[in-house]
C-alpha positions as CSV (number, residue, x, y, z in Angstrom):
1,M,147.2,116.3,70.3
2,A,149.8,115.0,72.7
3,T,150.0,111.3,72.9
4,T,149.6,111.2,77.0
5,L,148.1,108.7,79.2
6,E,144.9,110.5,79.1
7,S,144.7,110.5,75.4
8,V,145.4,106.5,75.2
9,L,142.6,105.6,77.3
10,L,140.6,108.0,75.5
11,E,141.0,105.9,72.6
12,Y,139.6,103.0,74.3
13,S,136.3,104.9,75.2
14,Q,133.0,103.5,74.2
15,D,131.4,107.2,73.9
16,K,132.7,109.1,70.8
17,V,134.7,112.0,72.0
18,I,135.5,114.9,69.7
19,V,136.9,118.4,70.1
20,V,135.5,121.3,67.8
21,D,136.3,124.9,67.6
22,E,133.5,127.5,68.6
23,A,132.2,127.1,64.5
24,G,131.8,123.4,64.9
25,S,134.7,122.4,62.8
26,L,136.2,119.2,64.3
27,I,139.7,119.2,65.7
28,Y,139.6,115.7,67.3
29,A,137.9,112.8,67.1
30,N,138.5,109.4,69.3
31,A,138.3,105.6,67.7
32,A,134.8,105.4,68.6
33,T,133.8,107.7,66.0
34,Q,134.8,104.9,63.5
35,R,133.1,102.0,65.6
36,I,129.6,104.2,66.0
37,L,129.6,106.1,62.7
38,G,132.0,104.4,60.2
39,Y,134.1,107.4,60.0
40,D,137.9,107.6,60.1
41,P,139.1,109.8,62.8
42,D,141.8,111.4,60.9
43,A,139.8,111.8,57.6
44,V,137.4,113.9,59.0
45,E,139.1,116.5,60.6
46,G,138.1,120.0,59.6
47,V,134.5,119.0,59.0
48,N,131.9,120.8,60.6
49,V,129.8,118.5,62.5
50,F,126.7,120.5,62.1
51,D,126.7,119.7,58.4
52,L,126.0,115.9,59.3
53,V,123.2,116.9,62.0
54,H,119.7,115.9,60.6
55,P,118.1,118.9,59.1
56,D,115.2,118.7,61.6
57,D,117.5,118.7,64.7
58,L,119.8,121.1,63.4
59,E,118.6,124.3,64.8
60,A,117.8,123.0,68.3
61,A,121.3,121.4,68.5
62,R,123.4,124.4,67.3
63,N,121.4,126.6,69.7
64,C,122.3,124.2,72.6
65,F,125.9,124.1,71.6
66,E,126.1,128.1,71.3
67,S,124.2,128.6,74.5
68,V,126.9,126.2,76.3
69,I,129.8,127.9,74.8
70,D,128.6,131.4,75.3
71,A,128.0,131.0,78.8
72,S,130.2,133.0,81.4
73,E,130.3,130.0,83.9
74,P,131.4,126.7,83.4
75,R,128.2,124.7,81.9
76,T,127.2,121.5,80.5
77,E,124.4,120.4,78.6
78,T,122.8,117.0,77.2
79,H,121.0,117.1,74.0
80,R,119.4,114.4,71.8
81,Y,119.8,114.5,67.9
82,R,120.3,112.5,64.8
83,F,123.8,112.3,63.0
84,Q,124.4,111.1,59.7
85,A,126.9,107.9,59.5
86,A,129.3,107.1,56.7
87,D,126.7,105.0,55.0
88,G,124.2,107.9,55.0
89,S,121.6,106.5,57.6
90,Y,121.3,108.6,60.6
91,V,122.2,107.3,64.6
92,W,120.4,109.1,67.3
93,M,123.1,110.4,69.6
94,E,123.2,111.6,73.1
95,S,125.9,114.2,73.3
96,R,127.1,116.1,76.5
97,F,128.2,119.8,75.4
98,S,130.7,121.5,77.8
99,N,132.4,124.9,77.8
100,V,135.1,123.6,80.0
101,T,138.4,124.1,77.7
102,D,142.0,124.9,77.9
103,E,145.0,125.6,75.4
104,A,145.8,122.1,75.3
105,L,142.7,121.4,73.9
106,G,142.3,123.9,71.8
107,G,138.6,123.7,71.4
108,Y,135.4,122.4,72.9
109,V,134.8,118.9,74.2
110,I,131.4,116.7,73.0
111,S,131.1,113.6,74.2
112,S,128.4,111.1,72.6
113,R,126.8,108.0,72.7
114,D,124.7,106.2,70.4
115,V,121.0,105.9,71.8
116,T,119.3,104.6,68.7
117,E,117.7,101.6,70.4
118,Q,116.9,103.5,73.4
119,V,115.2,106.0,71.4
120,E,113.4,103.5,69.1
121,A,112.4,101.7,72.2
122,E,110.9,104.8,73.8
123,R,109.0,105.7,70.8
124,E,107.5,102.4,70.5
125,R,106.4,102.8,74.3
126,E,104.9,106.1,73.4
127,I,102.9,104.9,70.5
128,A,101.8,101.7,72.6
129,E,100.6,104.2,75.3
130,E,99.2,106.2,72.8
131,R,97.1,103.7,71.5
132,L,96.0,102.1,74.9
133,S,95.1,106.2,75.9
134,E,92.9,106.2,72.6
135,I,91.2,102.9,73.6
136,A,90.9,103.9,77.5
137,G,89.4,107.0,76.4
138,T,86.9,105.6,74.2
139,V,85.6,102.4,76.7
140,G,82.8,102.8,79.0
141,D,84.9,100.7,81.7
142,V,86.8,102.9,84.3
143,L,90.5,101.6,83.8
144,W,92.9,102.2,86.7
145,M,96.3,101.6,88.1
146,F,97.4,102.7,91.7
147,D,100.8,102.2,93.6
148,E,100.7,98.9,96.0
149,S,99.6,101.5,99.2
150,W,96.8,103.3,96.8
151,T,98.4,106.5,97.6
152,E,99.8,107.2,94.1
153,L,97.7,106.9,91.1
154,H,99.8,106.0,88.0
155,F,96.5,105.9,85.5
156,V,92.9,106.8,85.4
157,N,90.9,106.9,82.3
158,P,88.0,109.8,81.4
159,A,85.3,107.3,82.0
160,Y,86.0,108.0,85.8
161,E,84.4,111.3,85.7
162,D,80.8,109.6,84.2
163,V,80.8,106.5,86.4
164,F,82.1,107.8,89.8
165,G,81.0,111.6,89.5
166,E,84.3,113.0,90.4
167,S,87.0,114.7,88.2
168,V,90.2,112.8,87.2
169,E,92.2,116.2,88.2
170,T,90.8,115.8,91.6
171,L,91.7,112.0,92.0
172,E,95.4,112.6,90.5
173,D,95.8,115.6,93.0
174,D,94.7,113.2,96.1
175,P,94.2,109.6,95.3
176,S,92.5,109.5,98.8
177,T,89.2,111.1,97.4
178,F,88.9,107.7,95.6
179,I,86.7,106.7,98.7
180,D,84.9,109.6,98.8
181,A,83.1,108.7,95.5
182,I,81.6,105.5,97.2
183,H,78.4,105.0,99.2
184,P,79.1,105.8,102.7
185,E,77.6,102.2,103.7
186,D,80.1,100.3,101.3
187,R,83.1,102.3,102.3
188,D,84.2,99.8,104.8
189,R,83.7,96.9,102.5
190,V,85.7,98.5,99.8
191,R,88.7,99.3,102.0
192,E,88.8,95.7,103.1
193,A,88.8,94.9,99.4
194,M,91.6,97.3,98.8
195,A,93.7,95.7,101.9
196,R,93.1,92.3,100.3
197,I,94.8,93.4,96.9
198,S,97.5,95.0,98.5
199,D,98.2,91.8,100.2
200,G,98.4,90.0,96.8
201,E,95.0,88.7,96.5
202,S,92.7,89.0,93.6
203,V,89.3,91.1,94.5
204,D,85.7,90.9,92.7
205,V,83.4,93.3,94.2
206,E,80.2,95.4,93.8
207,Y,79.2,98.6,95.4
208,R,77.6,102.1,95.0
209,V,79.1,105.1,93.8
210,N,78.5,108.7,92.6
211,H,77.3,111.2,95.1
212,D,75.7,113.5,92.5
213,R,73.3,110.3,91.4
214,N,72.5,109.9,95.1
215,Y,74.9,107.1,95.1
216,G,72.7,105.3,92.6
217,R,75.1,103.6,90.4
218,W,76.2,100.2,90.9
219,V,79.9,99.3,89.6
220,W,81.4,95.8,89.4
221,V,84.9,96.0,90.1
222,Q,87.8,93.5,89.7
223,G,91.3,94.3,90.9
224,E,94.7,92.5,90.6
225,P,98.0,92.7,92.3
226,I,101.2,93.2,90.0
227,V,103.7,91.2,91.8
228,E,107.4,91.2,91.3
229,D,110.1,89.3,93.0
230,G,107.1,88.4,95.4
231,E,106.0,91.9,96.4
232,V,102.8,93.8,95.1
233,V,104.3,96.7,93.4
234,R,101.3,98.0,91.6
235,I,97.5,97.4,91.5
236,V,95.4,97.3,88.5
237,G,92.0,96.9,87.6
238,F,88.6,98.0,86.3
239,A,85.1,99.0,87.4
240,R,82.0,98.5,85.3
241,D,78.7,100.3,85.4
242,V,76.4,97.4,86.1
243,T,73.2,99.7,87.4
244,D,71.0,98.5,84.6
245,R,72.0,94.7,85.5
246,R,71.2,95.3,89.4
247,R,67.9,97.1,88.5
248,R,66.9,93.9,86.2
249,E,67.7,91.7,89.0
250,R,65.7,93.7,91.2
251,Q,62.9,93.9,89.1
252,L,63.3,89.7,88.5
253,V,63.2,89.0,92.2
254,V,60.2,91.5,92.9
255,M,58.2,89.9,90.3
256,D,59.6,86.3,91.4
257,N,58.4,87.2,95.1
258,L,54.8,88.2,94.0
259,L,54.2,85.6,91.1
260,R,55.7,82.7,93.5
261,H,53.8,84.0,96.7
262,N,50.4,84.4,94.7
263,L,50.9,81.1,92.6
264,R,51.6,79.1,95.5
265,N,49.0,80.7,97.6
266,D,46.5,80.1,94.9
267,M,47.7,76.7,94.0
268,S,47.2,75.6,97.3
269,V,43.6,76.6,97.7
270,I,42.8,74.9,94.3
271,A,44.9,71.8,95.4
272,G,42.8,71.7,99.0
273,N,39.3,72.3,97.3
274,A,40.3,69.7,95.0
275,E,41.2,67.2,97.8
276,M,37.9,67.9,99.4
277,I,35.9,67.2,96.1
278,V,37.9,63.5,96.1
279,E,37.2,63.1,99.5
280,D,33.5,63.9,99.4
281,G,32.4,63.7,96.0
282,S,31.5,60.8,93.6
283,E,32.5,59.7,90.0
284,P,33.1,61.5,87.8
285,A,33.9,64.4,90.1
286,V,36.3,62.7,91.9
287,G,38.5,62.0,88.6
288,R,38.3,65.4,87.5
289,A,39.4,66.6,91.1
290,E,42.5,64.3,90.9
291,I,43.4,66.0,87.8
292,I,43.2,69.4,89.2
293,R,45.3,68.3,92.3
294,T,48.0,66.9,90.2
295,Q,48.1,70.1,87.9
296,A,48.2,72.2,91.1
297,A,51.0,70.2,92.4
298,D,53.0,70.5,89.2
299,L,52.5,74.1,89.1
300,I,53.7,74.6,92.8
301,D,56.8,72.5,91.9
302,S,57.2,74.7,88.8
303,A,57.2,77.8,91.0
304,D,59.8,76.3,93.2
305,K,62.1,75.5,90.2
306,Q,61.7,79.3,88.9
307,R,62.9,80.2,92.3
308,E,66.0,78.4,91.8
309,I,66.5,79.8,88.2
310,I,66.0,83.1,89.5
311,E,68.4,82.7,92.2
312,L,71.0,81.2,89.6
313,L,70.5,84.1,87.2
314,T,70.7,86.8,89.5
315,S,73.9,85.8,91.6
316,P,77.4,86.0,90.5
317,A,78.5,83.3,88.0
318,V,81.8,82.7,89.1
319,P,82.9,78.8,88.7
320,I,84.9,77.2,91.4
321,P,87.0,73.8,91.6
322,L,84.4,71.0,92.6
323,D,85.1,67.4,93.3
324,V,83.1,65.5,91.1
325,T,83.0,62.4,93.2
326,E,81.8,64.3,96.4
327,T,79.3,66.2,94.3
328,V,77.6,62.9,92.8
329,D,77.7,61.4,96.3
330,A,75.9,64.4,97.4
331,A,73.4,64.2,94.9
332,V,73.0,60.3,94.9
333,S,72.1,60.8,98.8
334,K,69.6,63.2,98.1
335,I,68.0,61.2,95.5
336,R,67.8,58.1,97.7
337,E,66.3,59.6,100.4
338,R,63.7,61.0,98.2
339,H,63.2,58.1,96.0
340,P,64.1,54.9,98.0
341,S,62.8,52.6,95.1
342,T,64.9,53.8,92.6
343,T,68.4,52.3,91.9
344,V,71.3,54.5,91.2
345,E,74.3,53.2,90.0
346,T,77.8,55.4,89.8
347,D,81.2,54.9,88.1
348,I,83.1,57.9,89.1
349,P,87.1,58.6,89.3
350,A,88.2,58.4,93.0
351,S,89.7,61.9,92.1
352,L,88.6,64.4,89.6
353,A,87.8,68.3,89.8
354,V,86.1,70.1,87.4
355,S,85.5,74.2,87.4
356,S,81.9,74.6,87.8
357,L,79.2,76.7,89.7
358,R,78.3,75.4,93.1
359,E,74.9,74.3,91.8
360,L,76.4,71.5,89.7
361,E,75.0,69.2,92.5
362,L,71.4,70.5,91.6
363,A,71.9,69.8,88.0
364,I,72.8,66.1,88.5
365,V,69.9,65.8,91.0
366,E,67.4,67.6,88.5
367,L,68.6,64.8,85.6
368,V,68.0,62.0,87.7
369,E,64.8,63.1,89.2
370,N,63.5,64.2,85.5
371,A,64.2,60.5,84.5
372,I,62.4,59.4,87.7
373,E,59.2,61.1,87.0
374,N,59.1,59.9,83.1
375,A,59.9,56.3,83.8
376,V,57.4,53.6,83.1
377,D,58.0,51.3,86.5
378,D,58.9,52.7,90.1
379,D,61.8,50.6,90.1
380,T,63.7,52.2,87.6
381,T,67.7,52.4,87.2
382,V,69.7,55.6,86.6
383,S,73.5,55.5,86.2
384,I,75.9,58.2,86.8
385,S,79.3,58.1,85.2
386,A,82.3,60.6,84.6
387,I,85.6,60.6,82.7
388,A,88.3,62.9,82.2
389,S,90.5,64.1,79.2
390,D,93.3,66.3,79.2
391,D,91.1,70.0,79.7
392,S,87.6,68.6,80.4
393,A,85.4,66.2,82.1
394,E,82.3,64.4,81.3
395,I,79.6,63.6,83.4
396,T,77.0,61.3,82.0
397,V,73.4,60.6,83.1
398,R,71.7,57.5,81.5
399,D,68.3,56.4,82.2
400,E,65.9,53.5,81.0
401,C,62.7,55.9,80.3
402,P,60.9,56.6,77.1
403,P,63.0,59.2,74.8
404,I,62.8,62.6,75.9
405,P,60.6,64.7,73.2
406,E,62.7,66.8,71.0
407,V,61.2,69.9,71.9
408,E,62.4,69.1,75.8
409,H,65.9,67.7,74.9
410,R,66.6,70.7,72.7
411,V,66.2,73.1,75.7
412,L,69.3,71.0,77.4
413,T,71.5,71.7,74.4
414,G,70.8,75.4,73.8
415,D,69.2,74.9,70.5
416,W,65.6,75.7,71.5
417,A,64.4,79.3,71.4
418,M,61.3,80.2,73.7
419,D,58.4,81.8,71.6
420,D,54.9,82.7,71.9
421,V,54.0,79.5,70.2
422,Y,55.5,76.9,72.5
423,H,56.4,77.2,76.1
424,T,58.3,74.1,77.5
425,S,57.3,72.7,80.4
426,G,60.7,71.5,81.5
427,L,62.1,74.3,83.7
428,G,64.1,71.9,85.4
429,L,65.9,71.1,82.2
430,W,66.6,75.0,81.8
431,L,67.9,74.9,85.2
432,V,70.3,72.3,84.0
433,Y,71.3,74.1,80.7
434,W,72.2,77.0,82.6
435,I,74.1,75.9,85.4
436,V,76.5,74.2,82.6
437,D,76.5,77.0,80.2
438,L,77.4,79.5,83.2
439,S,80.3,77.1,84.1
440,D,81.6,77.6,80.4
441,G,80.7,74.0,79.5
442,D,78.1,72.4,77.5
443,V,75.4,69.6,77.1
444,T,74.7,67.0,74.6
445,F,71.8,64.6,74.6
446,A,71.3,61.2,72.7
447,S,68.7,58.4,72.8
448,R,69.7,55.0,73.2
449,D,68.4,51.9,71.5
450,P,65.8,50.5,72.6
451,V,64.8,52.7,75.2
452,G,66.7,55.2,77.4
453,N,68.6,58.4,77.3
454,S,71.8,59.7,77.8
455,I,72.6,63.2,78.7
456,R,76.3,64.3,79.0
457,L,77.8,67.4,81.0
458,R,81.2,68.5,79.7
459,L,82.8,71.0,82.0
460,P,86.2,72.5,82.2
461,R,88.8,70.5,84.4
462,A,90.0,72.3,87.4
463,D,93.7,72.0,88.3
464,T,93.3,70.6,91.6
465,V,90.6,68.8,93.9
466,P,89.8,71.3,96.5
467,E,90.5,69.9,100.0
């Protein structure tokens, strides 16, 4: 070929450029041929390029080339295939075949670039997507991804059809049908949650779905915005069928209301009659009536504790940042109001934030009042202290009471399994345990020498103290 300005520039091209005849024999190859494939351009003249195409890709590559050069009109086609390099390995090439030629060229131009890294990256992505699809196809949760405006569905797994009662195909055709699967009374609340996610806020919501089941299915949904350069570009999330959990919660509430109502009413009648016996009776009936009245009061108190436990277990367990100082101060104020003769000492840092349920104050009050109820003297002293480590904080309640029985303090640490043989009376201690446990913390217990108990609540630290 003539040494023109164009041919000089061609030698500096990053793409491999060759000229072949209609059979595929190589007439010309530029310098990039050696850089990409390792062949000396002059040494490969006359070689049929199709002899170096991977056998699995040969037919498709040849058909593409022949269809281009046989076309009656100017035509170009781009095709990917594997081509053998000088060292025997194969390189993925993306070639542009063209039938535009003239006498000076003496053949057909094929320009190619090495796309091996791109092909491998695409294949890895395809494998990852295939595995993700396999996982998504077997889980019971509904996994989904929308664009930032909820007008385009990027992904939803087959579980959507079973849980929401609508077809995936319908949702793909019209993403707005998503709202049709939701109970009419819940739609405004869901639309509001969708708007909050589009504005960049994480959302946690429960609502009813599935028209075919009379909207009898409850789902718990968590949605997260995907933000790039400060803008929400996609929305991802999952929906979990929590119908059974909601049903159990409703049953718990019903049973709690019935039992608590009946228990309080019946115990109030018993306590009232016992008080009348105390006022009008004589020994030993008065002493026995006093026992009845005391036990009735304890049962009424247990009913109140039961209600607090039911509310705790049936409410979403979402730890939030809490200021330990404010929480302890609020707890101490309640204790001093209820038990003015008790001394409560505190040693709390000026600023310490933990991640906990809001009921942390209730747990502290319960521990102090438990100590007061078991104290030998009315003027007992209870201390509350707190220290911080890198990732957790410890709140410790110390008293001067006789050691808590093992079967009671094992409730605090979660080591005691309730069974038909023994049922602990420490509902308040169960309440403390569940508050801390649902806050991703733990409780430890130790007796003190010569007397006293030390109960430590360890909770995760929060990043900041709430204002």
